C-alpha positions as CSV (number, residue, x, y, z in Angstrom):
1,X,-18.7,-62.6,5.8
2,X,-20.4,-60.2,3.4
3,X,-21.4,-58.0,6.3
4,X,-17.9,-57.8,7.5
5,X,-16.7,-56.9,4.0
6,X,-19.4,-54.2,3.8
7,X,-18.4,-52.9,7.2
8,X,-14.8,-52.6,6.2
9,X,-15.7,-50.9,2.9
10,X,-17.8,-48.4,4.7
11,X,-15.0,-47.6,7.2
12,X,-12.6,-47.3,4.3
13,X,-15.0,-45.0,2.4
14,X,-15.3,-42.7,5.5
15,X,-11.6,-42.7,5.8
16,X,-11.1,-41.7,2.2
17,X,-13.8,-38.9,2.6
18,X,-12.0,-37.7,5.7
19,X,-8.7,-37.5,3.8
20,X,-10.3,-35.7,0.9
21,X,-11.8,-33.2,3.3
22,X,-8.5,-32.5,5.0
23,X,-6.8,-32.1,1.6
24,X,-9.5,-29.9,0.3
25,X,-9.2,-27.6,3.4
26,X,-5.4,-27.5,2.9
27,X,-5.7,-26.8,-0.8
28,X,-8.3,-24.0,-0.2
29,X,-6.0,-22.4,2.4
30,X,-3.1,-22.6,0.0
31,X,-5.2,-21.1,-2.8
32,X,-6.4,-18.2,-0.6
33,X,-2.8,-17.5,0.5
34,X,-1.6,-17.6,-3.1
35,X,-4.4,-15.3,-4.3
36,X,-3.7,-12.9,-1.4
37,X,0.0,-12.8,-2.4
38,X,-0.9,-12.3,-6.0
39,X,-3.1,-9.2,-5.1
40,X,-0.3,-7.8,-3.0
41,X,2.2,-8.3,-5.9
42,X,-0.2,-6.4,-8.1
43,X,-0.5,-3.7,-5.4
44,X,3.3,-3.2,-5.5
45,X,3.4,-3.1,-9.3
46,X,0.6,-0.5,-9.4
47,X,2.4,1.7,-6.9
48,X,5.6,1.4,-9.0
49,X,3.7,2.4,-12.1
50,X,2.0,5.3,-10.3
51,X,5.2,6.8,-8.9
52,X,7.0,6.3,-12.2
53,X,4.4,8.3,-13.9
54,X,4.5,11.0,-11.2
55,X,8.3,11.3,-11.6
56,X,8.1,11.4,-15.4
57,X,5.7,14.4,-15.3
58,X,7.1,16.0,-12.1
59,X,8.3,19.2,-13.9
60,X,5.0,19.5,-15.7
61,X,3.0,19.2,-12.4
62,X,5.2,21.7,-10.7
63,X,4.7,24.2,-13.6
64,X,0.9,23.7,-13.4
65,X,0.9,24.3,-9.7
66,X,2.8,27.5,-10.1
67,X,0.1,28.7,-12.6
68,X,-2.6,28.0,-10.0
69,X,-0.5,29.9,-7.5
70,X,-1.9,28.5,-4.2
71,X,0.0,26.6,-1.5
72,X,-2.0,23.4,-1.9
73,X,-3.0,22.2,-5.4
74,X,-4.8,18.9,-5.8
75,X,-3.2,17.0,-8.6
76,X,-5.9,14.4,-9.5
77,X,-7.3,16.3,-12.5
78,X,-3.8,16.6,-14.0
79,X,-3.1,12.9,-13.3
80,X,-6.3,11.9,-15.0
81,X,-5.4,13.9,-18.1
82,X,-1.9,12.3,-18.1
83,X,-3.6,8.8,-17.7
84,X,-1.1,7.5,-15.2
85,X,-3.5,6.0,-12.7
86,X,-3.2,2.2,-12.6
87,X,-6.2,0.5,-14.2
88,X,-7.2,-1.2,-11.0
89,X,-7.5,2.1,-9.1
90,X,-10.9,3.9,-9.0
91,X,-12.1,7.4,-8.8
92,X,-15.5,8.2,-7.2
93,X,-18.2,9.7,-9.5
94,X,-18.8,12.6,-7.0
95,X,-15.3,13.5,-6.1
96,X,-15.2,17.0,-4.7
97,X,-12.2,16.0,-2.4
98,X,-10.3,14.7,-5.4
99,X,-9.4,11.4,-3.8
100,X,-9.0,8.0,-5.4
101,X,-8.7,4.4,-4.3
102,X,-6.3,1.6,-4.9
103,X,-7.2,-2.1,-5.5
104,X,-7.7,-2.6,-1.8
105,X,-10.1,0.4,-1.6
106,X,-7.6,2.4,0.5
107,X,-7.8,6.1,-0.1
108,X,-5.1,8.2,-1.8
109,X,-4.8,12.0,-2.0
110,X,-2.0,13.7,-3.9
111,X,-1.3,17.4,-4.0
112,X,1.4,19.9,-4.7
113,X,2.5,21.8,-1.6
114,X,4.0,25.3,-1.9
115,X,4.4,24.8,-5.7
116,X,7.3,22.5,-5.3
117,X,6.7,19.4,-3.1
118,X,4.4,16.5,-4.3
119,X,2.7,15.1,-1.2
120,X,1.0,11.7,-1.4
121,X,-1.1,10.6,1.6
122,X,-2.1,7.0,1.6
123,X,-4.9,6.2,4.1
124,X,-4.8,2.5,5.1
125,X,-8.3,1.9,6.3
126,X,-8.6,-1.9,5.7
127,X,-10.5,-3.5,8.6
128,X,-8.0,-6.3,8.9
129,X,-5.3,-4.7,11.0
130,X,-2.7,-7.4,10.2
131,X,-3.3,-7.0,6.5
132,X,-3.1,-3.2,6.9
133,X,0.2,-3.6,8.5
134,X,1.3,-6.0,5.7
135,X,0.5,-3.4,3.0
136,X,2.5,-0.8,4.9
137,X,5.5,-3.1,5.1
138,X,5.2,-3.9,1.4
139,X,5.2,-0.3,0.4
140,X,8.0,0.9,2.7
141,X,10.3,-2.1,2.0
142,X,9.7,-2.5,-1.7
143,X,8.8,1.0,-2.9
144,X,10.0,3.7,-0.6
145,X,13.3,2.3,0.7
146,X,14.7,1.1,-2.7
147,X,13.9,4.6,-4.1
148,X,15.1,6.7,-1.2
149,X,16.8,9.1,-3.7
150,X,13.5,10.4,-5.0
151,X,11.8,11.2,-1.7
152,X,12.2,14.2,0.6
153,X,10.8,12.2,3.5
154,X,8.2,9.6,4.5
155,X,6.3,8.8,7.7
156,X,3.7,6.4,9.0
157,X,1.4,7.8,11.6
158,X,-2.1,7.7,13.1
159,X,-4.3,10.7,13.8
160,X,-5.0,13.9,11.9
161,X,-1.6,15.5,11.9
162,X,1.9,14.4,11.0
163,X,4.3,14.4,14.0
164,X,7.8,15.6,13.0
165,X,9.3,12.8,15.1
166,X,7.7,10.3,12.6
167,X,9.7,11.7,9.6
168,X,12.3,9.5,8.0
169,X,14.3,11.4,5.4
170,X,15.2,10.5,1.8
171,X,18.6,11.2,0.2
172,X,17.6,14.7,-0.7
173,X,17.2,15.8,2.9
174,X,19.0,13.3,5.0
175,X,21.9,14.4,7.2
176,X,23.8,12.7,9.9
177,X,21.5,13.9,12.6
178,X,18.3,12.5,11.0
179,X,16.8,9.1,10.4
180,X,17.4,8.1,6.8
181,X,15.2,6.0,4.6
182,X,18.2,4.3,2.9
183,X,19.6,3.1,6.3
184,X,16.3,1.4,7.4
185,X,16.7,-2.2,8.3
186,X,13.8,-4.6,8.1
187,X,13.3,-4.2,11.9
188,X,13.0,-0.4,11.3
189,X,10.4,-1.0,8.6
190,X,8.4,-3.3,11.0
191,X,8.6,-0.7,13.8
192,X,7.6,2.1,11.5
193,X,4.5,0.2,10.3
194,X,3.6,-1.1,13.7
195,X,1.2,1.9,14.2
196,X,-1.0,0.3,11.6
197,X,-2.0,-2.5,13.9
198,X,-3.4,0.1,16.4
199,X,-6.6,2.0,16.1
200,X,-8.9,2.1,13.1
201,X,-6.4,3.4,10.4
202,X,-3.0,4.7,9.6
203,X,-1.5,7.0,7.1
204,X,1.6,6.6,5.0
205,X,2.8,10.0,3.8
206,X,5.5,10.3,1.2
207,X,6.9,13.6,-0.1
208,X,8.7,13.9,-3.4
């Protein structure tokens, strides 16, 4: 009788351990998902802060670029002095290319073109292609589209040059014959960012 009771107790114990294991796996998966979403939310907040700072000092940056007088002026030194980089973003110690990195270690380069247009190139190089695509979707849907009035145009592309066919225009430049940021549906956002699941990287270019 005792042996039977011991046997049942052992089976019950194994069952409890199995249930605990399943619950632990589920809890860990849920925790990882929540942490991932938390980091993405921080990512969006950082970009909002960064663009807000750029817009606040846009006239100053344009004036400084005119003093330099060249067609392409890297703006990182001015941005550092203005202290508008998000705290979670980093700048390499040896930074001759004047690039910096966001909290996912994707590269950002910002420059003034022809003394009037602020160009931001965001290079999504995260190894996980699905995550790379998710970041693109977050930026386009939550940052670019709601603020279409501040952009000349945006594009998402692969390769070393920006194809004109990839341009989607902001309120400043959009006409009836062009694709407009403000008119983008969620399907348009998904299609625009789909290039980020191909190849090794993609670039989101936004022009203010």
